[in-house]
C-alpha positions as CSV (number, residue, x, y, z in Angstrom):
1,M,-43.7,129.8,5.2
2,K,-46.8,128.8,7.1
3,N,-47.2,125.6,5.2
4,P,-43.7,124.3,5.9
5,K,-44.0,125.3,9.5
6,K,-47.3,123.5,9.8
7,L,-45.9,120.4,8.1
8,H,-42.9,120.4,10.4
9,F,-45.2,120.7,13.4
10,L,-47.3,117.7,12.3
11,V,-44.2,115.6,11.8
12,V,-42.8,116.4,15.2
13,V,-46.2,115.6,16.9
14,T,-46.5,112.3,14.9
15,I,-42.9,111.2,15.9
16,T,-43.6,112.1,19.5
17,L,-46.8,110.1,19.6
18,V,-45.2,107.1,18.0
19,L,-42.2,107.2,20.4
20,Q,-44.6,107.5,23.3
21,Y,-46.6,104.5,22.1
22,L,-43.5,102.5,21.7
23,C,-42.3,103.4,25.2
24,V,-45.7,102.4,26.7
25,A,-45.8,99.1,24.7
26,N,-42.2,98.3,25.6
27,G,-43.0,99.1,29.2
28,N,-46.0,96.8,29.2
29,L,-44.0,94.0,27.7
30,S,-41.2,94.6,30.2
31,S,-43.7,94.5,33.1
32,D,-45.1,91.2,31.7
33,A,-41.6,89.7,31.5
34,Q,-40.8,90.9,35.0
35,A,-44.0,89.2,36.3
36,L,-43.1,85.9,34.6
37,L,-39.6,86.0,36.0
38,E,-41.1,86.5,39.4
39,F,-43.2,83.4,38.9
40,A,-40.3,81.3,37.6
41,S,-38.0,82.2,40.5
42,S,-40.7,81.4,43.1
43,V,-42.1,78.2,41.7
44,P,-39.7,75.2,41.4
45,H,-39.9,73.3,38.1
46,V,-38.4,70.1,36.7
47,R,-38.4,71.1,33.0
48,K,-36.3,74.1,32.0
49,L,-38.3,77.1,31.0
50,N,-35.5,79.0,29.3
51,W,-36.9,82.3,30.5
52,N,-34.1,84.8,30.4
53,S,-34.3,88.6,30.3
54,T,-31.6,88.7,27.6
55,L,-33.8,86.7,25.2
56,P,-36.9,88.0,23.3
57,I,-39.9,87.0,25.3
58,C,-42.3,86.6,22.4
59,T,-40.1,84.3,20.3
60,S,-37.8,82.5,22.7
61,W,-39.5,81.9,26.0
62,V,-41.0,78.4,26.4
63,G,-44.8,78.3,26.6
64,I,-45.3,82.1,26.1
65,T,-47.5,83.6,23.3
66,C,-47.7,87.3,22.5
67,N,-50.3,89.3,20.5
68,D,-49.7,90.1,16.9
69,E,-48.0,93.4,17.7
70,G,-45.6,91.7,20.1
71,T,-46.5,94.1,22.8
72,R,-48.3,92.0,25.4
73,V,-48.3,88.4,26.7
74,I,-51.7,86.8,26.0
75,A,-51.1,83.1,26.6
76,I,-49.2,80.8,29.0
77,H,-49.0,77.0,28.1
78,L,-47.0,75.0,30.7
79,P,-48.7,71.7,31.0
80,G,-46.8,68.9,32.7
81,H,-43.7,71.0,33.4
82,G,-43.2,69.6,36.9
83,L,-44.2,72.9,38.6
84,F,-44.3,72.7,42.4
85,G,-45.8,74.8,45.2
86,P,-48.2,77.7,45.3
87,I,-48.6,80.4,42.7
88,P,-47.1,83.6,44.2
89,K,-49.2,86.7,44.3
90,N,-48.2,89.6,42.1
91,S,-46.7,87.3,39.4
92,I,-49.1,85.9,36.8
93,G,-51.8,88.0,38.3
94,K,-50.1,91.1,36.8
95,L,-50.6,90.0,33.3
96,D,-53.8,92.0,32.6
97,A,-53.8,91.1,28.9
98,L,-53.6,87.3,29.5
99,R,-56.3,85.4,27.7
100,I,-55.2,81.7,28.1
101,L,-53.6,80.2,31.2
102,S,-52.8,76.4,31.1
103,L,-50.9,75.0,34.1
104,R,-52.6,71.6,34.0
105,S,-50.9,68.3,35.1
106,N,-48.4,69.8,37.5
107,F,-47.9,69.7,41.3
108,L,-49.1,73.2,42.1
109,N,-50.9,73.5,45.5
110,G,-52.2,76.0,48.0
111,T,-54.9,78.5,47.4
112,L,-55.3,80.4,44.1
113,P,-54.3,84.1,44.3
114,T,-57.3,86.4,43.8
115,D,-55.4,88.4,41.2
116,V,-55.2,85.3,38.9
117,L,-58.8,84.3,39.0
118,S,-59.9,87.9,38.3
119,L,-57.6,88.7,35.4
120,P,-59.8,91.0,33.3
121,S,-59.0,89.5,29.9
122,L,-58.8,85.8,30.9
123,Q,-60.9,83.6,28.7
124,F,-59.5,80.0,29.1
125,L,-58.3,78.7,32.5
126,Y,-56.9,75.1,32.6
127,L,-55.7,74.1,36.1
128,Q,-56.8,70.5,36.2
129,N,-54.6,67.7,37.7
130,N,-52.9,69.7,40.4
131,D,-53.4,69.9,44.2
132,F,-55.0,73.4,44.7
133,S,-57.1,73.8,47.7
134,G,-59.4,76.4,49.4
135,D,-62.6,77.8,47.9
136,I,-63.2,79.8,44.8
137,S,-65.4,82.5,46.2
138,T,-63.2,85.2,44.6
139,P,-64.9,87.1,41.7
140,L,-63.9,85.4,38.5
141,S,-63.0,87.1,35.2
142,P,-66.3,87.9,33.3
143,Q,-64.6,86.9,30.1
144,L,-64.1,83.3,31.0
145,S,-65.3,80.8,28.4
146,I,-63.7,77.6,29.7
147,L,-63.0,76.9,33.4
148,D,-61.3,73.5,34.3
149,L,-60.4,73.0,37.9
150,S,-60.9,69.2,38.0
151,F,-58.7,66.8,39.9
152,N,-57.7,69.2,42.7
153,S,-58.6,69.6,46.3
154,F,-60.9,72.7,46.2
155,S,-63.5,72.8,48.9
156,G,-66.4,75.0,50.1
157,N,-69.5,75.7,48.1
158,I,-69.7,76.1,44.4
159,P,-70.1,79.9,44.1
160,R,-73.3,81.3,42.8
161,T,-71.3,84.1,41.3
162,L,-70.6,81.7,38.4
163,N,-73.9,83.1,37.0
164,N,-72.0,86.3,36.2
165,L,-69.9,84.3,33.7
166,T,-72.3,84.9,30.8
167,R,-69.7,83.6,28.2
168,L,-69.0,80.4,30.0
169,T,-69.3,77.3,27.7
170,S,-67.5,74.6,29.8
171,L,-67.3,74.1,33.5
172,N,-65.3,71.1,34.9
173,L,-65.1,70.7,38.7
174,Q,-65.0,66.9,39.0
175,F,-62.8,65.1,41.6
176,N,-62.6,67.9,44.2
177,S,-64.0,68.3,47.7
178,F,-66.8,70.8,47.1
179,T,-69.7,70.6,49.5
180,G,-73.3,71.9,49.7
181,P,-75.9,72.1,46.9
182,V,-75.3,72.6,43.2
183,P,-76.3,76.2,42.6
184,E,-78.9,77.2,40.0
185,L,-76.9,78.2,36.9
186,N,-78.7,80.1,34.2
187,L,-75.9,80.2,31.7
188,T,-77.3,80.0,28.2
189,R,-73.9,79.2,26.5
190,L,-73.0,76.4,28.9
191,R,-72.5,73.2,26.8
192,F,-70.3,71.1,29.2
193,L,-70.7,70.6,32.9
194,N,-69.1,68.1,35.3
195,V,-69.3,68.3,39.1
196,S,-69.0,64.6,39.7
197,H,-67.0,63.0,42.6
198,N,-67.3,65.8,45.2
199,S,-69.3,65.9,48.4
200,L,-72.3,67.7,47.0
201,N,-75.8,67.1,48.3
202,G,-79.4,68.1,47.7
203,S,-81.4,68.2,44.5
204,I,-80.1,69.1,41.0
205,P,-81.5,72.5,39.8
206,S,-83.9,72.2,36.9
207,S,-81.7,74.4,34.8
208,L,-79.1,71.7,34.7
209,N,-81.1,68.5,34.3
210,E,-80.4,68.3,30.6
211,F,-76.8,67.3,31.4
212,P,-75.9,63.6,31.6
213,V,-75.8,61.4,34.7
214,S,-71.9,61.4,34.5
215,S,-72.0,65.1,35.2
216,F,-73.3,64.5,38.8
217,S,-72.3,61.0,39.8
218,G,-70.2,60.4,43.0
219,N,-72.1,62.8,45.1
220,S,-75.2,62.7,47.3
221,L,-77.4,64.4,44.7
222,C,-80.9,63.5,43.5
223,G,-83.4,64.6,40.9
224,P,-83.2,64.4,37.1
225,P,-81.0,63.1,35.5
226,L,-80.3,61.1,38.6
227,S,-83.0,59.2,40.6
228,A,-85.9,61.2,42.0
229,C,-85.5,62.8,45.4
230,A,-87.3,61.1,48.3
231,S,-90.5,63.0,48.9
232,S,-91.8,63.7,52.4
233,A,-94.8,61.6,53.5
234,P,-98.2,63.2,52.8
235,H,-99.8,64.9,55.8
236,Y,-103.2,63.8,56.7
237,A,-105.5,65.8,58.9
238,P,-106.7,64.0,62.0
239,N,-110.1,62.3,61.8
240,S,-112.9,64.7,62.3
241,P,-115.2,64.0,65.3
242,G,-117.8,61.5,64.2
243,N,-119.7,58.6,65.6
244,K,-117.7,56.1,67.5
245,H,-118.9,53.2,65.3
246,N,-117.0,54.7,62.3
247,K,-113.8,55.2,64.4
248,K,-113.8,51.6,65.7
249,L,-114.5,50.3,62.1
250,S,-111.4,52.2,60.9
251,I,-109.2,50.6,63.5
252,G,-110.5,47.1,62.6
253,V,-109.9,47.7,58.9
254,I,-106.3,48.9,59.7
255,V,-105.6,45.7,61.7
256,A,-107.0,43.5,59.0
257,I,-104.9,45.3,56.3
258,A,-101.7,45.0,58.5
259,I,-102.3,41.2,58.9
260,G,-103.0,40.8,55.2
261,C,-99.8,42.8,54.3
262,F,-97.7,40.6,56.6
263,L,-99.0,37.4,55.0
264,L,-98.5,38.9,51.5
265,I,-94.9,39.8,52.4
266,V,-94.2,36.2,53.7
267,L,-95.7,34.8,50.5
268,L,-93.6,37.1,48.3
269,A,-90.5,36.1,50.2
270,V,-91.1,32.4,49.7
271,C,-91.8,33.0,46.0
272,L,-88.6,35.1,45.6
273,C,-86.5,32.4,47.3
274,C,-87.9,29.8,44.9
275,F,-87.3,32.0,41.9
276,L,-83.7,32.7,42.9
277,K,-83.0,29.0,43.6
278,K,-84.4,28.1,40.2
279,K,-82.4,30.9,38.5
280,D,-79.1,29.6,40.1
281,E,-79.9,26.2,38.8
282,D,-80.8,27.5,35.3
283,S,-77.7,29.6,35.1
284,V,-75.5,26.6,35.1
285,G,-77.2,25.3,32.0
286,E,-76.6,28.6,30.2
287,L,-73.1,27.5,29.3
288,T,-72.9,24.7,26.8
289,V,-69.9,22.6,27.5
290,K,-68.3,19.8,25.6
291,A,-66.3,17.0,27.1
292,V,-63.4,15.0,25.7
293,P,-64.5,11.4,25.2
294,P,-63.1,9.0,27.8
295,G,-59.6,7.7,27.0
296,K,-59.1,4.0,26.4
297,N,-57.4,3.7,29.8
298,E,-60.3,5.3,31.7
299,K,-62.4,3.1,34.0
300,S,-66.1,2.4,33.2
301,D,-69.0,3.9,35.1
302,D,-69.7,0.7,37.1
303,F,-66.2,0.8,38.7
304,G,-66.1,0.3,42.5
305,S,-68.4,2.5,44.5
306,G,-65.5,3.8,46.6
307,V,-63.8,5.4,43.5
308,Q,-65.2,8.4,41.7
309,A,-66.3,7.5,38.2
310,A,-64.1,8.7,35.4
311,E,-67.0,10.3,33.6
312,K,-67.4,12.7,36.5
313,N,-63.8,13.7,36.5
314,K,-63.1,14.4,32.8
315,L,-61.4,17.5,31.5
316,V,-64.2,20.0,30.6
317,F,-63.7,22.4,27.8
318,F,-65.7,25.6,27.3
319,E,-67.8,26.1,24.2
320,G,-65.7,27.7,21.4
321,S,-62.4,26.2,22.5
322,S,-60.2,25.1,19.6
323,Y,-58.1,22.6,21.6
324,N,-58.4,18.9,21.2
325,F,-56.7,16.9,23.9
326,D,-57.7,14.9,26.9
327,L,-56.5,14.6,30.5
328,E,-54.0,11.9,29.8
329,D,-52.4,14.1,27.0
330,L,-52.2,16.9,29.5
331,L,-50.6,14.8,32.2
332,R,-48.0,13.4,29.8
333,A,-47.1,16.8,28.4
334,S,-43.6,18.3,28.9
335,A,-44.1,20.8,31.7
336,E,-42.0,23.5,33.4
337,V,-42.9,25.6,36.4
338,L,-43.7,29.2,35.4
339,G,-44.3,30.4,39.0
340,K,-45.9,30.0,42.3
341,G,-48.5,32.5,43.3
342,S,-51.2,33.2,46.0
343,Y,-53.6,30.6,44.6
344,G,-51.3,27.8,43.3
345,T,-48.6,26.8,40.9
346,A,-48.6,27.6,37.1
347,Y,-47.0,25.2,34.6
348,K,-46.2,25.6,31.0
349,A,-47.4,22.4,29.3
350,I,-46.2,21.6,25.7
351,L,-48.4,19.0,24.2
352,D,-47.0,19.2,20.7
353,E,-45.3,21.6,18.3
354,S,-48.4,23.7,17.8
355,T,-50.1,23.3,21.2
356,T,-48.9,25.0,24.4
357,V,-51.1,25.9,27.3
358,V,-50.7,27.0,30.9
359,V,-52.0,24.7,33.6
360,K,-52.8,26.2,37.0
361,R,-52.9,23.8,39.8
362,V,-55.0,25.5,42.4
363,R,-55.0,24.8,46.1
364,E,-57.0,25.6,49.2
365,I,-60.3,25.5,47.4
366,G,-62.9,26.6,50.0
367,V,-66.1,25.6,48.1
368,A,-67.9,22.3,47.2
369,K,-67.7,20.8,43.7
370,K,-71.1,22.0,42.6
371,D,-70.3,25.6,43.6
372,F,-66.9,25.4,42.0
373,E,-68.3,24.2,38.7
374,Q,-71.1,26.9,38.7
375,H,-68.6,29.6,39.5
376,I,-66.0,28.5,36.9
377,E,-68.6,28.2,34.2
378,F,-69.7,31.8,34.9
379,V,-66.0,32.9,34.9
380,G,-65.6,31.2,31.5
381,R,-68.4,33.3,30.0
382,L,-67.2,36.5,31.7
383,G,-63.7,36.0,30.4
384,R,-64.6,36.3,26.8
385,H,-62.9,39.6,26.3
386,P,-59.7,40.6,24.4
387,N,-58.1,41.9,27.6
388,I,-58.7,38.8,29.7
389,V,-56.6,35.7,29.5
390,P,-59.0,33.0,28.2
391,L,-59.9,30.1,30.5
392,C,-60.1,27.1,28.1
393,A,-60.9,24.1,30.4
394,Y,-61.0,22.9,33.9
395,Y,-60.7,19.6,35.9
396,Y,-62.1,18.9,39.3
397,S,-61.6,15.9,41.6
398,K,-61.3,15.5,45.3
399,D,-57.5,15.6,45.2
400,E,-56.8,17.7,42.1
401,K,-58.2,21.0,40.7
402,L,-56.7,22.2,37.4
403,L,-57.4,25.3,35.3
404,V,-56.2,25.4,31.7
405,Y,-55.4,28.8,30.1
406,E,-54.1,30.0,26.8
407,Y,-50.3,30.5,26.8
408,M,-49.3,34.2,26.5
409,I,-45.9,34.1,24.8
410,T,-44.6,37.5,25.9
411,G,-44.9,36.7,29.6
412,S,-46.0,38.9,32.5
413,L,-45.7,42.6,33.1
414,S,-43.8,41.9,36.3
415,A,-41.1,39.9,34.5
416,L,-40.6,42.6,31.8
417,L,-40.6,45.4,34.3
418,H,-38.4,44.0,37.1
419,G,-36.5,41.3,35.2
420,N,-32.8,41.6,34.2
421,R,-31.9,45.3,34.3
422,G,-28.3,44.7,33.3
423,I,-26.6,44.8,30.0
424,G,-28.7,43.5,27.1
425,R,-32.0,44.4,28.7
426,T,-34.7,45.8,26.4
427,P,-36.5,48.4,28.5
428,L,-40.2,49.0,28.3
429,D,-40.7,52.3,26.6
430,W,-43.5,54.8,27.5
431,E,-45.7,53.9,24.6
432,T,-45.7,50.3,25.5
433,R,-46.4,51.0,29.2
434,V,-49.4,53.1,28.3
435,K,-50.7,50.5,25.9
436,I,-50.4,47.8,28.6
437,S,-52.1,49.9,31.3
438,L,-55.0,50.8,28.9
439,G,-55.5,47.2,28.0
440,A,-55.5,46.0,31.6
441,A,-57.9,48.8,32.6
442,K,-60.3,47.7,29.8
443,G,-60.2,44.1,31.1
444,L,-60.8,45.1,34.7
445,S,-63.6,47.5,33.6
446,H,-65.3,44.6,31.7
447,I,-65.1,42.4,34.8
448,H,-66.7,45.0,37.0
449,S,-69.5,46.0,34.5
450,E,-70.4,42.5,33.3
451,G,-69.8,40.5,36.5
452,G,-72.2,42.5,38.6
453,S,-71.7,45.1,41.3
454,K,-70.3,42.6,43.8
455,F,-68.0,40.6,41.5
456,T,-64.3,41.5,41.9
457,H,-61.0,40.2,40.8
458,G,-59.3,40.4,44.1
459,N,-55.7,39.9,43.0
460,I,-54.6,42.6,40.6
461,K,-50.8,42.7,40.5
462,S,-48.1,43.0,37.8
463,S,-47.5,39.2,37.7
464,N,-51.2,38.8,36.8
465,I,-51.0,41.2,33.9
466,L,-50.0,39.0,31.0
467,L,-49.0,40.4,27.6
468,S,-50.0,39.4,24.1
469,A,-47.5,39.3,21.2
470,D,-48.3,42.9,20.5
471,F,-48.0,44.0,24.1
472,N,-51.7,44.3,24.9
473,G,-52.3,43.9,28.7
474,C,-54.5,41.0,29.7
475,I,-55.9,40.2,33.1
476,S,-55.3,36.6,34.4
477,D,-56.4,34.7,37.5
478,L,-60.0,35.9,36.9
479,G,-62.5,34.5,39.4
480,L,-60.1,32.7,41.7
481,A,-60.3,34.9,44.8
482,P,-63.9,33.9,45.8
483,L,-62.9,30.2,45.7
484,M,-59.9,30.4,48.1
485,N,-59.5,30.1,51.8
486,F,-57.3,33.2,51.7
487,S,-56.2,35.7,54.3
488,P,-54.9,39.0,52.8
489,G,-52.7,39.7,55.8
490,K,-50.6,36.5,55.2
491,S,-49.9,37.3,51.5
492,R,-46.6,38.6,50.3
493,Y,-48.7,40.7,47.8
494,I,-50.2,43.0,50.5
495,G,-48.5,46.0,48.9
496,Y,-51.3,45.9,46.3
497,Y,-54.2,45.7,48.8
498,A,-56.4,48.6,49.8
499,P,-56.3,49.6,53.5
500,E,-59.9,48.6,54.0
501,V,-59.2,45.0,52.9
502,F,-57.2,44.3,56.1
503,E,-60.1,45.6,58.2
504,T,-63.0,43.9,56.4
505,Q,-61.1,40.8,55.0
506,K,-63.1,41.3,51.9
507,F,-62.4,42.5,48.4
508,T,-64.6,45.0,46.6
509,Q,-64.5,46.7,43.2
510,K,-63.1,49.8,44.9
511,S,-60.3,47.7,46.3
512,D,-59.6,46.4,42.8
513,V,-59.3,50.1,41.7
514,Y,-56.8,50.7,44.5
515,S,-54.7,47.7,43.4
516,F,-54.8,49.0,39.8
517,G,-53.6,52.3,41.0
518,V,-50.6,50.6,42.7
519,L,-50.0,48.9,39.3
520,L,-50.0,52.3,37.6
521,L,-47.5,53.7,40.1
522,E,-45.4,50.5,39.6
523,L,-45.4,51.2,35.8
524,L,-44.3,54.8,36.4
525,T,-41.7,54.3,39.0
526,G,-40.3,50.9,38.0
527,K,-40.5,50.0,41.7
528,S,-42.2,46.9,43.0
529,P,-44.6,47.0,46.0
530,L,-43.3,43.6,47.0
531,P,-40.4,42.6,49.4
532,S,-37.2,42.7,47.5
533,S,-34.6,39.9,47.7
534,G,-33.1,39.8,51.2
535,H,-35.7,42.2,52.6
536,D,-38.9,41.4,54.4
537,E,-40.3,44.9,54.4
538,V,-43.1,45.7,51.9
539,V,-42.8,48.9,49.9
540,D,-45.9,51.1,50.5
541,L,-45.7,52.5,47.0
542,P,-48.5,55.1,47.3
543,R,-47.0,56.5,50.4
544,W,-43.6,56.7,48.9
545,V,-44.8,58.5,45.8
546,R,-46.8,61.0,47.8
547,S,-43.8,61.7,50.0
548,V,-41.5,62.3,47.0
549,V,-44.1,64.6,45.3
550,R,-44.6,66.5,48.6
551,E,-40.8,67.1,48.8
552,E,-40.8,68.4,45.3
553,W,-38.5,65.7,43.9
554,T,-40.6,64.6,41.0
555,A,-37.6,63.5,38.9
556,E,-37.0,60.9,41.6
557,V,-40.5,59.4,41.1
558,F,-40.3,58.3,37.5
559,D,-38.4,55.2,36.3
560,E,-35.0,56.3,35.1
561,E,-35.6,54.3,31.9
562,L,-38.5,56.6,31.1
563,M,-36.5,59.8,31.7
564,K,-34.5,59.0,28.6
565,H,-37.5,59.5,26.4
566,P,-38.2,63.1,25.3
567,H,-41.6,64.8,25.3
568,V,-43.4,62.3,27.6
569,E,-43.2,64.2,30.9
570,E,-46.7,65.7,30.6
571,E,-48.2,62.3,29.9
572,M,-46.3,60.7,32.8
573,V,-47.5,63.4,35.2
574,Q,-51.1,62.9,34.0
575,M,-50.8,59.1,34.5
576,L,-49.3,59.8,38.0
577,Q,-52.4,61.8,38.8
578,I,-54.7,58.9,37.6
579,G,-52.7,56.5,39.8
580,L,-52.9,58.7,42.9
581,A,-56.7,59.1,42.3
582,C,-57.0,55.3,42.3
583,V,-55.1,54.9,45.6
584,T,-57.1,57.5,47.6
585,R,-57.6,56.0,51.1
586,V,-61.4,56.7,51.0
587,P,-62.9,54.0,48.8
588,D,-65.9,56.1,47.6
589,M,-63.5,58.8,46.4
590,R,-61.8,56.4,44.0
591,P,-62.9,56.5,40.3
592,S,-64.6,53.5,38.7
593,M,-62.7,51.4,36.2
594,D,-64.9,52.8,33.4
595,E,-63.7,56.3,34.4
596,V,-60.1,55.1,34.6
597,V,-60.3,53.7,31.1
598,K,-61.7,57.1,29.9
599,M,-59.0,59.0,31.7
600,I,-56.2,56.9,30.2
601,G,-57.9,57.1,26.8
602,D,-58.2,60.9,27.0
603,L,-54.5,61.0,28.0
604,R,-53.6,59.3,24.7
605,S,-55.9,61.5,22.6
606,S,-54.6,64.6,24.3
607,D,-51.1,63.5,23.7
608,S,-51.6,63.0,20.0
609,E,-52.9,66.6,19.7
610,H,-50.4,68.3,21.9
611,R,-47.1,66.4,22.0
612,D,-45.5,68.4,19.2
613,S,-46.6,71.7,20.6
614,S,-46.7,71.3,24.3
615,E,-43.1,72.3,24.7
616,D,-43.4,75.9,23.6
617,N,-46.8,76.4,21.9
618,R,-46.0,79.6,20.1
619,S,-48.8,80.2,17.7
620,K,-48.7,84.0,17.5
621,G,-51.8,85.8,18.6
622,S,-53.9,82.7,18.8
623,N,-57.1,82.7,20.7
624,A,-57.4,78.9,20.4
625,Q,-58.9,77.0,23.2
626,T,-56.0,74.5,23.3
627,P,-55.2,74.0,27.0
């Protein structure tokens, strides 16, 4: 009888333990669900989460992943869901089994709750492209492997407690407002670091100088890999007492050296001026030009002295141009007005069945002929890029200045975006808008990088983004701004101009970035920053977008034509963040165009990886580092 009793006892104990385990597991999952519901009820969101207590959390809740046993929530993936406001305390922070938290590309703000940052099991934290603020002095989870807080408004010092994160492999803090020095980080597993575009200062710790320049740019930092820090002047002890003759001799030598240095500086300045003048003269000759032979009706060189010789006023083509016509052919061509802009009138000229060009008749040229020719020749070389409308030829006389461009058959971005919105309109889909923006960004980046630090476009707007047959965005009107007697305050295109342009009356590369940011907002919203028909008031597009985002009405920001396309919300939010970064009021806080190209390119590559899975991302028990 003892054996059956013993067996019965063991069965009872086993069943009791199993039931107890199931109760505890169910209780943990229930508490996780309750914490998530608390988060969903407190944080407004544009996209539906479909979180409902009547549905199984591990298989039906959007963006939620459970462990293999289905007993705990281990991952939250909600990128680009239009989440607004701060993260409430005692919500996500209660998920003590959470390993992955991805809330990137939303509109979350406020300070991060301490219970979120210190979750004991958290390994991957992706909060980039939000508007979080405050410092991050709170102890962080020691399990963290990837920490991405980029493109927010965090401030204060970068905490030295990051050294406690011995498993950290990636740290991204770029485009925030961190201050102070970069702390010494002795993290042997760290493979990626970016603290660029903050307000950091001081020298870069030796433990971090193997990271590239791009990891630290946009701050006031020095030391490898950036330029060396300015060393203090060496301290010399005062002259020891000696005979007076030596002291007087030293003063005489010093005076002689000072005079000699002054004369040497004057000589160097004269030599430098001569060198620069010669370089300017030589640079004109770098471009080989070919001229169309004089037509039979042109006057000879010895024509009356009061009339400019025809040889000096011929149509000049740039090397490599495939066109073969002269000025008379151009003037006889069938022409129609394409539009009147800030710098002149553009005509479509049809010379024959196979030759169509655009002729821009420019006005208010503020430079002499020689300066005009030098500048245009430089522009012709600079414009050899697939995302810049090619300048084919030019003509200059006292009374007429013409620029000849290739004809872009698809027209301008402005016409396609703001043209007929009635029945029969073919709307610009999201893929096309991204392609246009990336092409235009590459063109402007080329202008800035190859034109020199002071060379700008000065007139970025949607009507100056022309489209190829396959909808590649191309920059037009390159190099015209420096030639014009032009006042920004009198232009109807002031909606594209950066605030500092009105104060300085000058364009810079950073003001170009601002204009490009307005262009991105125009692509996203479908709204023009120009006065509409019957209205004189200019739309301040950046201010309007910020106000709508602040009032948590994101659905009102995006063009209604875009809202018809599924699975693009995340990309649209990311592009909105890029546009807002470009229109920051402080010029030095704006990214460079190289960085904008990279951000848009990363957006495209990120989308190809995540588009199909970003909606729910339910790979069971996955420890993947996918944000």
